[in-house]
N, C-alpha and C positions, 0 to 999 in steps of 0.2 A: 401271500397267505393272509387272510383277514382273521386276526386273532379272535375277535369276539364271535365270529361265525364258525371257528374251528374248535372242536372239542379237544381238550388236553388229553394226552395219552399217558398211561402209567409208565414209570421208568424202572422200578425195582420190584422184584418178587419177594416172597418170604425169605427169611434167613437161610433155612436149609436149601432152598432152591437157588439162592444167591451164591452159595458155596460151590454149586455145580454149574453156574451160569455159563452159557456160550451163546454167541449171537446167532448161531445156526438154529438153536432151539427157540429163539425169540426173534423171529424175522421182523415183527412190527417195530421192536425197539431199534433194531439195526437200521431199518428204513428211516425211522424218525431222526436218527443221529448222524446218518451218513450224508455228507454233502456231495455235490455233483462233481467235485474234483477229487483226484486221488489224494488220500490222506496218508502222510507218513510222519515220523517223529521230527523231521527237519523242515517240513513244509510250513510256510506262513501264508499260503494262498487262501483266499476266501472264495466261496462260490459266487458266481455272477449274480444270482438273485438274492436280494436281501431278505426275501420272505422264506427262503428255504433253509435247510440246515446249514449252520456255520461250522467251520473247522473246530472252533473252541468248544462246541457243544459236546463232542465226543470226549474231549479231554476233561471237561467238567463232570461229565457223567462218570468217568473213571474216578475222579476225586470223590464223588458221592458214593460210588460203589465201595471204594477202599475204606472210607470212613464208616459206612454201615457194616462192612465186614468186621472192622475193628470193634464196633459197638456190639455186634452179635456175639463175638467171641468173649467179650469182657463184661457185658451187662446182661440184664434179664431180657426175656422175649418181649415183655411189655415195653421196655425201654427201646428195643430195636424197632418195634412197630411204631411207637410214638415219634422217634427220630426219623424213621423212613417217611412217615406222612409229611413231616415238616420240610425235610430236605428235598423231597420230591416236588412239593409245591414251590419251594424257593427256586429250584432249578428251572421248572416250567415257566415261572414268571420271568426269570432271567433270559430264557430262550425266546419266549413269544412276546412278552410285554415290554420289558426294559431293553432287551437286545444289547446288553453290555456284559462282558465277562465279569464274573463275581470278584476276581482279584483286582478289578478296577473300580469297584463300588466304593462310594463314600457315605457319610452319615445321611445325607439328603436322599440318597438312593434307598437306603434301608427304611427311612421314614415313608418314602413313597410305597415301598412294599407293604408296610404296616397299613397304609391307607387302602391298598389293594385287598389285603386280607380282611379289612373291616367291611368292605363292600365289594366282593368279587362279582364278576359277570355271572348271570344266572346259569349259563351253560357250563360253568365250572362247579355248580352246586348240585349234589345228589340228595335224594330223600331216603336212602336206605344204605345199609352196609353192603358192599359189593366186593367180590374178589377182583383183583386187578387183571388176572389172566385166566383164560380158559384153554384147556387142552383140546386141540382139534387136529386130526390127521397126523398125530405125532409131534405137533408144534404147539408152543404156547402163544396164543393170540390174545389181543386186548379184549377185555369185556367192555362192550360199548356202553354199558350202564354205569360204569365206574366214573366217579368225579372226585377231584381233589378235596372239595369242601362238602360238608354234609349238614343238612337240617332235617330234624325229625319232629313229628308231633309228640307231645308228652303222652305217656302211657295212659294218663287219666283223661285225655282229650277225646271227646266223643266223635267229633267231626275230624277226619284225618286229612282233609285237604290242606295243602301247605303252599303258602305264598313265598317263593324263593327270594323275592325282593326284600323280604323282612329279615333275611339272614343277617345276624350280627354275632361275632364271636364273643364268648364270655371272657371275663378278665383272666380266668384260669387258662383258657385256650390261648389268649394273646400272650400270656406269660410263657406257656409251653413253646409257642412259636419262637419267641426271642431266645429262650433257653437253648433250643435245638440249634439255631443259627449261630449263636455265640460259641457253643461247644464245637460246631463244625469249623468255624473260623480258627478256633484255638488249635484244632487238629491240623488244619492246613498250615498254620504258622509253625507248628512243631515240625512239619514235613518240609518247611521252607518253600511252600507253594504260594503263600500269601505273607505279606509283611505288615499286617495290621488287622484290627478287628472292628470294623465300622458298626457292627451290630451292638457291641458292648457300649460304644459311645452313644449310639442313637437311642438306646432303650430309655434313658432318663428324660429324653426330650419327646418321646412319643405322646401325642395328644390324646390317644385313645385309652391310656391308662388312667384309672381313677384312684385317688387316694381314698381308700375304703376304711371308714370308721364306723361302719354299720355294726349292729349286733349280729354276731356270727351264729347262724342257726345250724346246729348239727343235724345232719340227715339221719334221723333215728326214728324208731317206733316208740310210741308211748307204752307204758307198762301194760295198759289194757290191750293195745294192738298186739304186743308181743305175746300176751297170754292167749289171745285168739289164734295166733299163728302156731304157737306150740301145741295148743289143744287140738287144732286141726290136724297137725302132723301126727300127733299121737293117735287120734281117731283113725286116720288113714292107715297107719301101721298096724293098729289093732285089728282092722277089718281085712287087710291084705298085707301079708308079710313082705311082699316086694317093696312096700313103701318104708320099710325099716331104714333103707339107705337114705331116703329123703329126710326122715326124722333125725338120723345121726348127723347128716351134713348141716342141717339147720341148727341143731344144738351145738355142734362144734364151732361153726362160724360165729355164733353169738357168745358162747361161754368161754371159748379159748381165744377170742379176738382175732380170728384168722381172716386173711384175705382169701378170696376164692382160689386164686392162683396157688396158695400155699397148701391146698388140698388136692391140687391137680397133678397129673402126670406131665413132667417136663423133660426136656432133652437131657439134663444133667442131674435130675432128681426125681425120685419116685417115692411118695409117702407110703410107708409100710406100717403094719401093726407094731413092729418092734420100735418104732419111734415113740411109742408110749413106754415109759420106763419108770422104775420106782427106786428111790434112793434108800440109804440105810435107815432113815427115819420113817420109812414107809410112806413118804410123800410121792405123789404121782406127778410126772412131768411129760410134756410132749415136745419133741424136737422138731423145729420148723426151719425150712429153708426159705428165707424171706427176701424182702426187697433189698436190692444192692448186693445180692448173692451172699447174704450173711446168715449164718446159723444162729438160732437162739433156742433156748428152752423156756417154754411157757408153763406156768403152774396149771395143774388140772385139779379142780375142786372135787371133793367126794361126791357132791350132788350130780356131777356129770358122769360118774362111773357107771351108774345104772343104765344110762343111754348107750354107753360103750358096750356094756354087757349084753343088753338085749339085741344090739346090732350084731355082735359076734355070734350069739346063739342062733340068730336067724340065718347065719351063713354056715352053721354047723361046727363052729369053733368052741373052744373052752371059754369060760366066762371072762378071763383076763388074758392079756397078751403075755407070751413068754419072752424072756430075755433074748433079743436077737431075732425074733420072729420076722421073717421077710415076706409075709403075705401082703399083697396089695391092700392098701387101706380102703379106698373107695373104688371098687372094681367096676369095669364097664358093664352096661346092661347086656351087651352082646360082644363076644370076643374076649380077648385076654388083655391084661394090663389095666392101668388106672384111667380114670375119666379125665377128659380135657376140661378146661375152664368153661368152655361153651356148654358142654353137657351138664356140668354141675349147676350152671345158672338155670338151665332148663328145668331140672328136677326141683330146684328151689322155687322157681316161678310157678310151677304147678301148684305148690302149696300156698303161695301168696295169693293166687287167683281164687282158690277155694276159701281161704280164710277171709278174704275181702267179702265174698258173697255171704259167708256165715255172719260176719259182724254187721254187714249192711242190713241184713234181715232183722237183727235184734236191736241194734243201736242207731241205725240210720246211715245214710251214705256219707255225711260229713265226717262222722267219727271214724269211719272205715277207710276214708279216701287215701290215707298214706299207704295202706296196704296195697293199693292199686298202683301207686307211684313208686314204691320202694324197689330197690335193687339188692343184690346179695350183699353189697358193701355196707348197707344200712345195718346189717346184723352185727358187724364188728363195732360200728358206732354205738349201736344200742347197748351192747354188752359193756363197753367202756364207760358210757355215760351213766349207766346204772351203778357201776362200781364207784364212780365219783360221788354219786348221790348217797351211797351207803357209807361214805367216809373213808374209803381205802386210801392208803398212803400213795401219793402221786408218784413217788420214785418206784414203788413196786409195780404199779400199773404201767408206768412208762416202759419198764423192762419187759413185762409180759407182751406189750404191744409192739415191741421192737423199735421204739423211737430212739433216735440218736441222742436226744436230750429231753429232759423234763419240760423244757420250754415248749416243745412241739405239743406234748400232751396237754399242757396248761392252756395253750392257745386254742386248741381244737375242742377240748372237752369241758373245761371248767367254765360253767355258766352261772355259778352261784350268785355273783354280784349282779348280773343281768336279771336274774329271777327276783332278787330283792328289789331292784329298781322297778321292774314291771309291777310287782305287788304294791309298792308304795304309790306308783302312778295310778293305780285303780281308785285311789281315794280322792282324786281330783273331782271337782264339781263344775258343772256348766254355769249354774247361777250363783 
């Protein structure tokens, strides 16, 4: 088997599908992992061909499956997906490229894997998000368009042609790669399947990591861009009541500092109207099931309540939520239940697109460009950054954001000293 000529195949489905996984339902995975010799728990035989499946492939796949099942049970859906991406790539590299069982790897092997991730073969790189498996004739078969690595053109890029040879992972992606592999090895060590963690040792010697002392730019909207976005959402809702949902979601993400997943329907949590509650001092709060499966209560300012009220009235409810009201917070456009993160992003993007056009016509493309580049997470950053600028206590903001420590809030959002530095730098002269 020529590795560079052979496209890699997916190994693991989504978490719900993993819980019900059988090789009979996934014949392509079974074919990929099954060697030409009979495999049993006591066999040490290897297939005659070094290019075909090895006996240890199936064992390692089970290691990965058990680890991901553990992750799916105890972590968020986002963490499962992120770890699945990384463990899948690592195992495919071990199978096809390195051809050495992962319990025999050393620091040098992990550094070679980092080199591979830095510049993977072009046929391992895709240009769009793709599902791993498709249902055909009652079986899950591989999606031939899926690839382990992904490169996409920026949303603001006019020409969408992509040169896969220019793929390079970001520092954040590289960090995520090492984090997943380190956690995987820690799990295998706890299960007494491996007796060391070469990834932990290799990370500090990886030549692709850069000591970053750059000015950190928070991905946020300017005050003017946010105003265009909000005004656009209000105009859309005023003209068509069905857009009240869009307006509410945008206002909530920015003002309550929410991640889009925290408004979405999830396996173990469904946001409801009753998660808005009032204490004995008539302060409003919103209960959030956040990152790390942690519950927090974030403050709800009076200015937000008018957006909640108009959204509720558009759905035929009373102005304010009742105690314990279990109505779905952001209902699906069609069908019952709450919206998924993907659907929430779509309805926000619809407003971003129109706001970009509105601002571009009035103030020009350069001033409007961030509205074209922005994602839903920018709204959380925008709201938090504006709070810092108005002088809100860092401790209070950190708790509303759900950060484990104020140091995280300080690192991400406090840009006061950099702004002073930039302002003083403007006074420099050429002559």
